[in-house]
C-alpha positions in Angstrom: 103.8 136.2 -46.4 101.9 139.3 -45.3 101.8 142.7 -46.9 105.0 144.7 -46.8 104.9 147.6 -44.4 105.0 151.1 -45.8 108.3 153.0 -45.3 106.7 155.0 -42.5 105.5 151.7 -40.8 108.9 150.2 -41.3 110.9 153.1 -39.8 108.4 153.7 -36.9 108.7 150.0 -36.1 112.4 150.4 -35.8 111.9 153.5 -33.6 109.8 151.3 -31.2 112.7 148.7 -31.1 115.2 151.5 -30.4 112.9 152.7 -27.5 113.3 149.4 -25.8 116.9 150.5 -25.0 115.6 153.5 -23.0 117.1 153.8 -19.5 114.6 156.3 -18.0 111.5 154.5 -16.6 109.3 157.6 -17.0 109.0 157.0 -20.8 110.6 154.7 -23.3 111.2 156.9 -26.4 113.0 156.0 -29.6 114.1 158.0 -32.6 115.4 157.1 -36.1 116.8 159.6 -38.5 116.4 158.6 -42.2 117.4 160.1 -45.5 116.7 158.6 -48.9 115.1 155.6 -47.1 118.4 154.8 -45.3 118.9 154.8 -41.6 121.5 157.4 -40.6 121.3 157.4 -36.8 119.1 156.2 -33.9 118.6 157.5 -30.3 116.7 156.6 -27.2 116.2 158.5 -23.9 119.0 157.9 -21.4 121.8 159.5 -19.4 124.9 160.9 -21.1 127.7 158.5 -21.9 129.6 157.4 -18.8 127.0 158.7 -16.3 124.7 156.4 -14.3 121.3 155.8 -15.8 117.9 156.4 -14.2 117.4 152.7 -14.0 120.5 152.5 -11.8 120.2 155.5 -9.5 116.8 156.9 -10.1 115.4 159.8 -12.0 116.6 163.4 -11.3 113.2 165.2 -11.3 113.1 169.0 -11.5 109.8 170.7 -12.4 108.3 167.3 -13.2 110.9 166.5 -15.8 113.8 164.0 -15.6 117.0 166.0 -15.9 119.3 163.0 -16.0 118.2 161.7 -19.4 118.7 163.2 -22.8 115.7 162.8 -25.1 115.8 160.3 -28.0 115.8 163.0 -30.6 118.8 164.7 -28.9 120.7 161.5 -28.8 120.0 160.7 -32.5 121.1 164.2 -33.5 124.2 164.1 -31.3 125.1 160.7 -32.7 125.1 162.2 -36.2 127.4 165.0 -35.1 129.7 162.6 -33.3 130.2 160.5 -36.4 130.1 163.3 -39.0 126.9 162.2 -40.6 124.8 164.9 -42.3 121.1 164.6 -41.4 120.2 167.8 -43.3 117.0 167.1 -45.4 116.2 163.9 -43.5 113.2 162.6 -41.7 113.1 161.7 -38.0 110.7 159.0 -36.8 109.9 159.4 -33.1 107.7 157.3 -30.8 106.4 160.6 -29.2 105.9 164.1 -30.4 109.1 166.2 -29.8 109.3 168.7 -27.0 110.2 172.3 -27.7 114.0 171.8 -27.1 114.0 168.8 -29.4 112.0 170.7 -32.0 114.6 173.5 -32.0 117.4 171.0 -32.4 115.5 169.3 -35.3 115.0 172.6 -37.0 118.7 173.5 -36.7 119.9 170.1 -37.8 118.0 170.6 -41.1 115.5 167.8 -40.6 112.5 168.5 -42.9 110.0 165.9 -41.7 109.0 164.6 -38.2 106.8 161.5 -38.1 105.6 160.8 -34.5 103.1 158.5 -32.9 102.5 159.4 -29.2 101.4 162.7 -27.8 103.5 165.1 -25.8 101.9 168.2 -24.3 104.0 170.9 -26.0 102.0 173.1 -28.4 104.9 175.5 -28.7 107.0 172.7 -30.3 104.3 172.3 -33.0 104.3 176.1 -33.6 108.1 176.3 -34.0 108.2 173.3 -36.4 105.4 174.8 -38.5 107.0 178.2 -38.6 110.3 176.6 -39.7 108.5 174.7 -42.5 109.2 171.3 -40.9 106.4 168.8 -41.6 104.9 167.3 -38.5 103.1 164.1 -39.4 101.2 162.0 -36.9 101.8 158.3 -37.6 98.8 156.0 -37.9 99.5 152.2 -38.0 96.6 151.8 -40.4 98.7 153.7 -43.0 96.7 156.9 -42.8 99.3 159.6 -42.3 97.9 163.1 -42.0 99.9 166.3 -41.5 99.2 167.7 -38.0 96.9 170.7 -38.2 98.8 173.9 -38.7 102.0 172.3 -40.1 103.6 172.1 -43.5 102.8 169.0 -45.6 105.6 166.4 -46.1 106.2 163.6 -48.5 105.0 160.2 -47.4 
């Protein structure tokens, strides 16, 4: 039996599994919200409930963004609200760095730590998370988790 994964490796691996449910072909993104080492909610990018998915009718592109799909972070936060689950003080694991809109939702949901792997070109999101005291940690599969420059430090 191999070495057990760290908690960050474990939850990021689950985020990658969640991303496989994505219904927008532009990017498969997964999110997992965790508190006290317990999974509270998950989310992937896709159309709102009951509406056709990008994989069925195509993406709705405006200003180079798909307007049909909600982001994975949004779906994870909405799932918590829908089921009455407090994610205040939690950590969100995301396969990509959050955009500005998702960063603002993360801040208002009370999430205190964001662990992400892939890049997303939104420096303003980094600034907002930093100003709000939310730790933004770039995930490294090798186990080397460094706070992103200019952000608050978080617990590993």
